[in-house]
C-alpha positions as CSV (number, residue, x, y, z in Angstrom):
1,M,-20.4,15.6,-1.9
2,A,-16.6,15.7,-1.2
3,E,-16.5,19.4,-0.5
4,T,-18.5,19.0,2.7
5,I,-15.5,17.4,4.4
6,K,-13.9,20.9,4.5
7,N,-16.2,21.7,7.4
8,L,-14.7,19.0,9.7
9,E,-12.4,19.9,12.5
10,P,-9.6,20.9,12.4
11,K,-10.6,22.8,9.4
12,I,-7.1,23.8,8.4
13,V,-6.2,20.2,7.9
14,W,-9.5,19.0,6.3
15,K,-9.4,22.0,3.9
16,N,-6.0,20.9,2.7
17,F,-7.0,17.3,2.5
18,Y,-10.1,18.1,0.4
19,E,-8.0,20.2,-2.0
20,Y,-5.6,17.4,-2.4
21,T,-8.3,14.9,-3.2
22,Q,-9.2,17.0,-6.2
23,I,-5.8,16.6,-7.7
24,P,-5.1,13.3,-9.4
25,H,-2.0,11.8,-7.8
26,P,-1.7,8.0,-8.4
27,S,1.8,6.6,-8.4
28,H,3.8,7.6,-11.5
29,H,1.3,10.3,-12.3
30,E,2.2,12.9,-9.7
31,E,3.0,15.9,-11.9
32,K,-0.1,17.9,-11.0
33,A,0.4,17.2,-7.3
34,V,4.1,18.3,-7.5
35,A,3.0,21.5,-9.3
36,Y,0.4,22.1,-6.6
37,L,2.9,21.7,-3.7
38,K,5.5,23.8,-5.4
39,A,2.9,26.6,-5.9
40,F,1.7,26.2,-2.3
41,G,5.2,26.8,-0.9
42,E,6.0,29.7,-3.3
43,N,2.7,31.4,-2.6
44,L,3.6,31.4,1.1
45,G,7.0,33.0,0.2
46,L,8.9,30.0,1.5
47,E,12.0,28.4,-0.1
48,T,10.7,25.6,-2.3
49,I,12.7,23.0,-4.1
50,V,11.7,20.2,-6.5
51,D,14.6,17.8,-6.9
52,E,15.4,15.6,-9.9
53,V,13.3,12.6,-8.7
54,G,10.2,14.7,-8.0
55,N,10.5,15.2,-4.3
56,V,9.3,18.6,-3.0
57,I,11.1,20.4,-0.1
58,I,9.6,23.5,1.5
59,R,11.5,25.3,4.2
60,K,9.9,27.5,6.9
61,P,12.3,29.5,9.1
62,A,12.0,29.4,12.9
63,T,9.6,31.8,14.6
64,P,11.4,34.5,16.7
65,G,12.8,33.0,19.8
66,M,12.8,29.4,18.5
67,E,16.0,29.6,16.5
68,D,17.9,27.5,19.0
69,R,15.7,24.4,18.4
70,K,16.8,21.4,16.4
71,G,15.6,21.4,12.8
72,L,12.4,19.3,12.3
73,I,11.7,17.4,9.0
74,L,8.0,16.7,8.5
75,Q,7.7,13.9,5.9
76,A,4.8,12.4,3.9
77,H,4.6,10.9,0.4
78,I,2.9,12.5,-2.6
79,D,1.3,9.5,-4.3
80,M,-1.7,7.3,-3.5
81,V,-2.7,3.7,-4.4
82,P,-5.3,3.7,-7.2
83,Q,-7.8,0.9,-6.4
84,K,-11.5,0.9,-7.3
85,N,-14.5,-1.4,-7.3
86,S,-15.3,-2.9,-10.6
87,N,-18.8,-1.4,-10.6
88,I,-17.6,2.2,-11.3
89,N,-15.7,4.0,-14.0
90,H,-13.0,6.1,-12.4
91,D,-9.8,7.4,-14.0
92,F,-7.3,8.0,-11.3
93,E,-5.2,10.1,-13.7
94,K,-8.0,12.5,-14.4
95,D,-10.9,12.2,-11.8
96,P,-11.0,13.7,-8.3
97,I,-11.7,11.5,-5.3
98,D,-15.3,11.6,-4.1
99,A,-14.8,11.7,-0.3
100,Y,-17.6,11.9,2.2
101,D,-18.4,11.7,5.9
102,D,-20.2,8.4,6.3
103,G,-22.0,9.5,9.5
104,T,-20.3,7.0,11.7
105,G,-17.2,9.0,12.5
106,W,-15.2,8.1,9.4
107,V,-14.4,9.7,6.0
108,R,-14.4,7.4,3.0
109,A,-14.4,7.6,-0.8
110,K,-17.2,6.4,-3.1
111,D,-16.0,3.0,-4.4
112,T,-12.3,4.0,-4.6
113,T,-9.3,4.3,-2.4
114,L,-9.5,7.6,-0.3
115,G,-5.9,8.6,-0.4
116,A,-5.8,9.2,3.4
117,D,-2.6,7.2,3.0
118,N,-0.7,9.5,2.9
119,G,-2.9,12.5,2.1
120,M,-3.8,13.1,5.7
121,G,-0.1,13.4,6.7
122,L,0.5,15.7,3.7
123,A,-2.5,17.9,4.6
124,A,-1.2,18.3,8.2
125,M,2.2,19.4,6.8
126,L,0.5,22.0,4.6
127,A,-1.5,23.2,7.6
128,V,1.8,23.6,9.6
129,L,3.4,25.5,6.7
130,E,0.5,28.0,6.4
131,S,-0.3,28.3,10.1
132,K,0.6,31.6,11.8
133,D,-0.1,30.5,15.4
134,I,2.3,27.5,15.8
135,K,5.6,28.4,17.5
136,H,8.4,26.3,15.9
137,G,12.1,26.0,15.2
138,P,13.4,25.5,11.6
139,I,11.0,23.3,9.7
140,E,11.5,21.4,6.4
141,A,8.6,19.7,4.8
142,L,9.7,16.8,2.7
143,F,7.1,15.4,0.2
144,T,8.5,12.3,-1.3
145,A,7.6,10.9,-4.7
146,T,6.3,7.6,-5.8
147,E,6.4,5.8,-2.5
148,E,3.8,3.2,-3.1
149,T,5.4,1.5,-6.1
150,G,9.1,1.5,-5.1
151,M,9.9,4.4,-2.7
152,D,11.5,6.2,-5.6
153,G,11.6,9.6,-3.9
154,A,13.2,8.3,-0.7
155,N,15.7,6.3,-2.7
156,G,16.5,9.3,-4.9
157,L,16.9,11.9,-2.1
158,K,20.5,13.1,-2.1
159,A,22.6,13.4,1.0
160,G,23.1,17.0,2.1
161,I,20.0,18.6,0.7
162,I,18.1,18.3,4.0
163,K,19.4,20.3,6.9
164,G,17.3,19.1,9.9
165,D,18.1,16.7,12.6
166,I,14.7,15.1,13.6
167,L,12.4,13.3,11.2
168,L,8.7,13.1,11.9
169,N,7.3,10.7,9.4
170,L,3.5,11.2,9.1
171,D,2.6,7.9,7.4
172,S,1.6,5.5,10.2
173,E,-2.0,4.6,10.7
174,D,-3.0,4.4,14.3
175,E,-3.4,7.5,16.5
176,G,-1.9,7.1,19.9
177,E,0.9,4.9,18.6
178,L,4.5,5.9,18.1
179,Y,6.3,3.9,15.5
180,I,10.0,3.3,15.8
181,G,10.7,0.5,13.3
182,C,9.4,-1.0,10.1
183,A,10.0,-4.0,7.8
184,G,12.2,-4.0,4.7
185,G,11.1,-5.5,1.5
186,I,12.0,-7.0,-1.9
187,D,10.1,-7.7,-5.1
188,A,10.1,-11.1,-6.8
189,N,9.4,-10.6,-10.5
190,V,8.5,-13.8,-12.4
191,E,8.1,-14.3,-16.2
192,F,6.7,-17.4,-17.9
193,E,6.9,-17.7,-21.6
194,F,4.4,-19.9,-23.4
195,K,3.4,-21.0,-26.8
196,K,0.0,-20.1,-28.2
197,E,-1.8,-23.2,-29.4
198,A,-5.0,-23.4,-31.4
199,V,-8.3,-23.6,-29.6
200,P,-9.5,-27.3,-29.7
201,A,-12.8,-28.1,-31.3
202,D,-15.9,-28.8,-29.3
203,Y,-14.8,-26.5,-26.5
204,T,-16.7,-23.5,-25.0
205,T,-14.9,-20.4,-23.7
206,F,-15.7,-19.2,-20.2
207,Q,-14.5,-16.5,-17.8
208,I,-14.0,-17.5,-14.2
209,Y,-14.0,-14.6,-11.8
210,I,-13.2,-14.0,-8.1
211,K,-14.8,-10.8,-6.7
212,G,-15.9,-9.2,-3.5
213,L,-12.8,-9.7,-1.4
214,K,-11.7,-7.0,1.0
215,G,-8.1,-6.8,-0.2
216,G,-6.1,-4.2,1.8
217,H,-2.5,-3.2,2.5
218,S,-0.1,-6.1,2.0
219,G,1.9,-5.0,5.1
220,M,-0.7,-3.5,7.5
221,D,-3.5,-6.1,6.8
222,I,-1.6,-9.3,5.9
223,H,-2.2,-10.7,9.4
224,L,-6.0,-10.5,9.1
225,G,-6.3,-13.7,7.1
226,R,-8.1,-12.1,4.2
227,G,-8.5,-14.1,1.0
228,N,-6.0,-13.7,-1.8
229,A,-7.9,-13.7,-5.1
230,N,-4.9,-15.1,-7.0
231,K,-4.5,-18.1,-4.7
232,I,-8.2,-18.8,-4.8
233,L,-8.3,-18.6,-8.6
234,F,-5.4,-20.9,-9.2
235,R,-6.5,-23.4,-6.6
236,Y,-9.7,-23.7,-8.7
237,L,-7.9,-23.9,-12.0
238,N,-5.9,-26.8,-10.7
239,I,-9.2,-28.6,-9.8
240,I,-10.9,-28.1,-13.1
241,K,-7.8,-28.9,-15.2
242,D,-7.7,-32.4,-13.7
243,R,-11.5,-32.9,-13.4
244,W,-12.9,-31.3,-16.5
245,Q,-9.9,-31.1,-18.9
246,A,-10.0,-27.3,-18.7
247,E,-7.5,-25.3,-20.9
248,L,-6.2,-21.9,-19.8
249,S,-6.0,-19.1,-22.3
250,D,-5.3,-15.9,-20.2
251,V,-5.4,-14.5,-16.7
252,L,-5.7,-11.1,-15.1
253,A,-5.4,-11.4,-11.4
254,G,-4.4,-8.6,-8.9
255,S,-3.3,-5.1,-9.8
256,L,-0.8,-3.7,-7.4
257,R,2.3,-5.3,-5.7
258,N,1.5,-3.8,-2.3
259,A,-2.2,-4.5,-2.2
260,I,-3.7,-7.9,-1.3
261,P,-5.5,-8.9,-4.5
262,R,-9.3,-8.5,-4.4
263,E,-10.3,-9.7,-7.9
264,A,-9.0,-12.2,-10.4
265,F,-10.2,-13.3,-13.8
266,A,-9.2,-16.2,-16.1
267,T,-10.3,-17.2,-19.5
268,V,-10.7,-21.0,-19.8
269,L,-12.0,-23.5,-22.3
270,I,-14.1,-26.4,-21.3
271,P,-15.2,-29.4,-23.4
272,N,-18.8,-29.0,-24.5
273,K,-19.7,-32.2,-22.8
274,H,-18.8,-30.6,-19.4
275,K,-20.4,-27.2,-19.8
276,E,-23.1,-27.8,-17.2
277,D,-20.7,-29.8,-14.9
278,I,-18.4,-26.8,-14.7
279,K,-21.2,-24.4,-13.6
280,T,-22.2,-26.8,-10.8
281,C,-18.5,-27.3,-9.8
282,V,-18.0,-23.5,-9.5
283,K,-20.9,-23.2,-7.1
284,K,-19.6,-26.0,-5.0
285,Y,-16.1,-24.5,-4.9
286,E,-17.6,-21.1,-3.9
287,A,-19.4,-22.7,-1.0
288,V,-16.2,-24.4,0.2
289,V,-14.1,-21.2,0.1
290,K,-16.9,-19.1,1.6
291,N,-17.0,-21.5,4.5
292,E,-13.3,-21.3,4.9
293,L,-13.3,-17.5,4.9
294,S,-16.7,-16.8,6.4
295,E,-15.5,-14.7,9.2
296,V,-13.3,-12.4,7.1
297,E,-14.8,-12.4,3.6
298,P,-18.6,-12.3,3.7
299,D,-18.9,-10.8,0.2
300,L,-16.7,-13.3,-1.6
301,E,-18.1,-14.2,-5.0
302,I,-16.8,-17.0,-7.3
303,G,-18.5,-17.4,-10.6
304,I,-18.4,-18.4,-14.2
305,K,-19.9,-17.1,-17.4
306,E,-19.6,-17.8,-21.1
307,A,-17.2,-15.5,-22.9
308,P,-16.3,-14.6,-26.5
309,K,-14.4,-17.4,-28.2
310,A,-10.8,-17.4,-27.1
311,E,-8.1,-17.0,-29.8
312,F,-5.6,-19.4,-28.2
313,I,-4.7,-21.6,-25.3
314,M,-1.4,-21.8,-23.6
315,D,0.7,-24.9,-24.3
316,K,-0.1,-27.7,-21.8
317,K,3.3,-27.7,-20.2
318,S,3.2,-24.0,-19.5
319,Q,-0.3,-24.2,-18.1
320,L,0.8,-26.9,-15.7
321,N,4.0,-25.2,-14.6
322,L,2.1,-21.9,-14.0
323,I,-0.8,-23.4,-12.1
324,L,1.3,-25.6,-9.8
325,S,3.9,-22.9,-9.1
326,V,1.3,-20.3,-8.2
327,I,-0.3,-22.8,-5.9
328,A,3.1,-23.6,-4.3
329,C,4.2,-20.0,-3.9
330,Q,4.2,-19.0,-0.2
331,N,1.7,-16.3,0.6
332,G,0.5,-14.5,3.8
333,V,2.2,-14.4,7.2
334,I,5.3,-16.6,7.2
335,R,6.5,-15.8,10.7
336,M,5.5,-13.7,13.7
337,S,8.0,-11.6,15.6
338,T,9.4,-13.2,18.7
339,S,10.7,-9.9,20.1
340,M,7.5,-7.8,19.7
341,A,4.1,-9.5,20.4
342,G,1.6,-9.2,17.7
343,L,4.0,-8.0,15.0
344,V,4.4,-9.9,11.8
345,E,8.1,-10.5,11.1
346,T,8.0,-12.0,7.6
347,S,5.3,-12.1,4.9
348,S,4.7,-12.6,1.2
349,N,2.0,-11.1,-0.9
350,L,1.3,-13.0,-4.2
351,A,0.1,-9.8,-5.8
352,I,-0.2,-10.1,-9.6
353,V,-0.6,-12.8,-12.2
354,K,-1.3,-11.5,-15.7
355,T,-1.0,-12.5,-19.3
356,I,0.9,-10.1,-21.7
357,D,1.2,-11.3,-25.2
358,N,2.9,-14.8,-24.9
359,K,4.1,-14.3,-21.4
360,V,2.6,-14.5,-17.9
361,I,3.9,-12.0,-15.4
362,V,3.9,-12.9,-11.6
363,Q,4.8,-10.4,-9.0
364,C,5.2,-10.9,-5.2
365,L,6.2,-8.4,-2.5
366,L,8.1,-9.9,0.3
367,R,8.6,-8.1,3.7
368,S,10.5,-8.8,6.8
369,S,12.0,-6.9,9.8
370,V,14.9,-9.4,9.7
371,D,17.0,-9.0,6.6
372,S,18.2,-12.6,6.6
373,S,14.6,-13.9,6.8
374,K,13.6,-11.7,3.9
375,D,16.5,-13.1,1.9
376,A,15.6,-16.6,2.8
377,L,12.0,-16.1,1.8
378,A,13.1,-14.6,-1.5
379,A,15.3,-17.6,-2.2
380,S,12.4,-19.9,-1.5
381,I,10.1,-18.2,-3.8
382,K,12.7,-17.9,-6.5
383,A,13.3,-21.6,-6.2
384,C,9.6,-22.3,-6.5
385,F,9.4,-20.6,-9.9
386,D,12.9,-21.6,-11.1
387,L,11.8,-25.2,-10.8
388,A,8.8,-24.4,-13.0
389,G,11.0,-23.0,-15.7
390,A,10.3,-19.3,-15.2
391,K,12.7,-16.4,-15.3
392,V,13.0,-14.8,-11.8
393,S,14.5,-11.6,-10.7
394,L,14.7,-10.2,-7.2
395,D,15.0,-6.4,-7.1
396,G,13.7,-3.2,-5.5
397,A,15.1,-4.2,-2.1
398,Y,14.9,-1.6,0.6
399,P,16.1,-1.7,4.2
400,G,14.0,-1.9,7.4
401,W,14.2,0.6,10.2
402,K,15.8,-0.6,13.3
403,P,14.1,0.6,16.5
404,N,15.9,2.9,18.9
405,V,14.1,2.9,22.3
406,N,16.5,5.6,23.6
407,S,15.6,8.1,20.9
408,E,15.4,11.7,22.2
409,I,12.4,12.5,20.1
410,L,10.7,9.3,21.1
411,I,11.1,10.0,24.8
412,L,9.9,13.6,24.3
413,A,6.9,12.4,22.3
414,Q,5.9,9.9,25.0
415,E,6.1,12.6,27.7
416,L,4.0,15.1,25.6
417,Y,1.4,12.5,24.7
418,K,0.9,11.4,28.3
419,K,0.7,15.0,29.6
420,H,-1.8,16.1,27.0
421,F,-4.0,13.1,26.5
422,N,-3.6,11.6,30.0
423,K,-2.7,8.2,28.8
424,E,0.4,6.3,27.5
425,A,1.2,6.2,23.9
426,K,2.0,2.8,22.6
427,I,5.5,2.1,21.2
428,M,5.2,0.1,18.0
429,A,6.9,-1.2,15.0
430,V,5.0,-1.8,11.7
431,H,5.1,-4.6,9.1
432,A,5.1,-2.1,6.3
433,G,7.7,-0.2,4.4
434,L,7.9,3.2,5.9
435,E,10.4,5.4,4.1
436,C,12.3,5.9,7.4
437,G,14.6,2.9,6.7
438,I,15.7,4.3,3.3
439,L,15.9,8.0,4.5
440,G,17.8,6.9,7.6
441,A,20.4,5.1,5.5
442,T,21.1,8.4,3.6
443,Y,20.9,10.5,6.8
444,P,22.2,8.3,9.6
445,N,22.3,11.2,12.0
446,W,18.5,11.6,12.0
447,D,16.4,10.8,15.1
448,M,13.1,9.5,13.8
449,I,9.6,8.5,14.8
450,S,6.4,8.0,12.8
451,I,2.9,9.1,13.8
452,G,-0.5,9.5,12.1
453,P,-4.2,9.4,12.4
454,T,-6.2,6.2,12.5
455,I,-6.7,4.8,9.0
456,R,-8.3,1.5,8.1
457,S,-8.1,-0.7,5.0
458,P,-5.6,1.4,3.0
459,H,-4.8,0.3,-0.5
460,S,-8.5,-0.8,-1.0
461,P,-11.8,0.9,-1.7
462,D,-12.7,0.3,2.0
463,E,-10.0,2.8,3.0
464,R,-11.3,5.2,5.7
465,V,-9.9,7.7,8.2
466,N,-11.3,8.3,11.6
467,I,-12.4,11.9,12.0
468,E,-11.7,12.3,15.7
469,S,-8.3,10.8,15.3
470,V,-7.3,13.5,12.8
471,G,-7.8,16.2,15.4
472,K,-5.8,14.3,18.0
473,F,-3.0,13.6,15.5
474,F,-2.7,17.3,14.5
475,D,-2.8,18.5,18.2
476,F,0.0,16.0,19.0
477,L,2.0,17.1,15.9
478,K,1.8,20.7,17.0
479,L,2.9,19.8,20.6
480,I,6.0,18.1,19.2
481,I,6.8,21.0,17.0
482,E,6.3,23.6,19.7
483,N,8.5,21.6,22.1
484,A,11.2,20.5,19.8
485,P,14.5,19.8,21.5
486,K,17.2,22.5,21.7
487,K,20.4,22.1,19.7
């Protein structure tokens, strides 16, 4: 099925995208992708470098007559977010992505993330490298490693290795928009220790599950009001702990720090006398939450089923501290920007809650375009879990990207877009962690913008890329390359 997307236009981009979907490249498992990119550059006879953190750099000399242009750096990240629906078996470290044209103008993947984030930008870069009919100045293609789980490649890129002057980041997700700023972020990592206690007599083990949520990118989609499976689960655990004397054994909720959690599971024990009560209670709770989220989560499912007998329960104090602190933890949009209409300024994604041995790990990703607001939110969430007796660390901080409305490449891109497409491009900032902020800190002389095709629901199995927008994006990219400013 996936091979048919090679026939889409522009074929030089879709061919490369298809080939990349056949190479497993989830975060931290990018070795095959790095080898593929290295071979791609070398087979073209281009200078190709793999640095010590796994970034790949391919240099293409200027075409004759274009040597006087400023050097362009085209940049996309190598890895993809591995998310799948629970109804399929898919090993992201081994299996290719099954992409297809859905007949409505979009390319999707069958029950998994597509990897258009950032595979479409990467495919466009490969198309530029192999193209023989694009006039260009000096080009460096920078493929950064492990962006999705900590921006390791951008953080590890050394000063001086890149020679160009203008960065075109190809990781934004709306064709016709020019991005000139992004949010910074920080991780809150929480650890609860608990004592394992014996399962009480006359209790039955159940699994409570939350399924069917849309999830999505914790930056790009956080303003859409989608359900957070972790918050929904722990809200219910609090109800049944008081009402039906439920005891918590373990929990597995959410999977990635930068994805809004779609599914959550908890093993609980219920007194036998309340076995039927709990089943009725779950259905009532499902109806309540479905009503609350009816406009955004039509496929939400909250259920309960008997499970194999649990081996332990958490000690009661730990149960209470965990449940109350997860309920209290701030999640979603915290503040909207007052300087750019419609832009989220500050947000929190309560991403993961999971039991490992005698510990419960909680992870949150906090974002803000205002560093002081990010720090204040981090302090608030740390205080929430500190009061519950947990160990909290704040790390992985990365800077935002401050907009420059007088940017030379921005002004040029605006002019080119209007002339070619006969309409104004929108000037935007994004509530996501583009690598521009980190890269710009290492290379403060760079002039930067971010462009891309239209992608929806990244970081979820609903991820899709608009076919028509890919052609427009590539045409626009070629225009910028062919009209790059002179030195």
